[in-house]
N, C-alpha and C positions, 0 to 999 in steps of 0.2 A: 397613464397616471406616474408624475414623477417621484421619484423615489427626494425625500427628504434627509436622508442619513449622506455624513462626510466620512471618509479615512478623518483617522488624527496621522498628521504627518510622523511620516516614519524614516526612521537612521538609516540609513547606508548598511550599515554592519549589520543590523536585525536581519534585514532583506538578503544580505552575503552567505548572512548565517545561516538563512530558510535555505536557499539556492546549495549551498552547501548539504546542508542537512538531506534534501532532496535529492540532488543528485547521490546521492551514498544510498538513498531508499531503489530508487531507478537501476540504481547498476546493482544491487542486487537479484529486484527483484525477478531485472531484466535475465541476468545468470540463469537467476531461480527455471524460468517459462522457459530458454532456451536448453536446458537440458536434461527438462521435460519433450519437448519438439524433440528431438536431437536422441529419445529414447537412451540416455547415459544410463548403463548395465546398472551404478549403484542408484540410480532411480530408479530404478525399475522393479530393487531390491525391496526399495522401502515403503513404494509404493505396493504394494505385494502385502508387507509386513502391515501396512495399514490398512486392509481389505478394500483396495484399490486395481481394479480390472488391468494388468496391460493393456490393450485398448483403451483405454480410457486414458490414460495421460497425455498424452499429445492435443487432444481433446483441452487440456484440464492448462496445460500449459502455454495452449491459444491462445486460451480465455482469459488466463493471466497477462500474455504480454498484449490483447486490446483495453486490458483494464490499465495495463502502466501506457500504456501511449496516450489513452487519454487524460492520467494524473499528469503526462507531459507535455502538451498540448494546451497555453495559456487560457482557452474558451472551453479548456472541458476539463477544465484540472480537478475545481471540483466535483461534479462527475465521476470523473476520474478515484477521487478518494472516495464518494460513495461507492463506488462498485468495487474497488480495492479491499471498501471497509468488510464488506459483507465475502469476497475471498477469504481476508482472512481470518474470520470469524467461523468458517466453514472447516480454516486449517484447527483451529480451539476444538473443536466440534470434533473434529477428526482425531486427535489428540486423548480428548476428557474419554471418547469412546473406547479406544484399546487401553484408560490408561497410564499414559507415556508416563516420565517423570515431569515432577512440578514444570524447572527449563524448558523443555517443549514444546510443555502450553504458552508457558509464557513467552515464552519467544512471538512468535504473530501476534501478540499482545502489543509490542514493544514496539512493534515493526507498525504497527496501526497508528502510532503514540507517534510515532516516526512520521508519517507520511501523513499527519494533523496540523502536527507541531512546523511542521518546515513549508506543509502550505500555509500553515496558518502566518508563518513572519516574513514569506512574502508574499502572496495576495492580502493588496487593501479590502478586495470585494470580499473575503472573509473574515477580517479583521472588522468592516463596520457591521458585518450580521451579529459577530459575533466579539460587541465592546469586550474588552478583561481590562476592568480597573482595581484601579490598586487602595 
């Protein structure tokens, strides 16, 4: 079955803006995942405060890095964004559960918006799937 949707012409500025936004998000998430995998002291303390056992932190970091890898690969970028949305949703739920301040709760939501916003700007497939109209 052939698709009849076509992506609208896109400006180079829009694509580069999407790449920059996505790149910044990826750098932050890689940093977050690596600090979990190497069991940085502050990460272990924060995770314990949030109610996560120390022995689960490496796995959580590895899952994050796998989700980021899927997001970075163009063929799987939409799947990666979906996986990152689930991961970040878990972060929001955790902060709500422990009654953290509003900013700590909203921060993962902001990153979710940036994940999808960067992908929308740089990926014609997603723009064809979700056409925004002016």
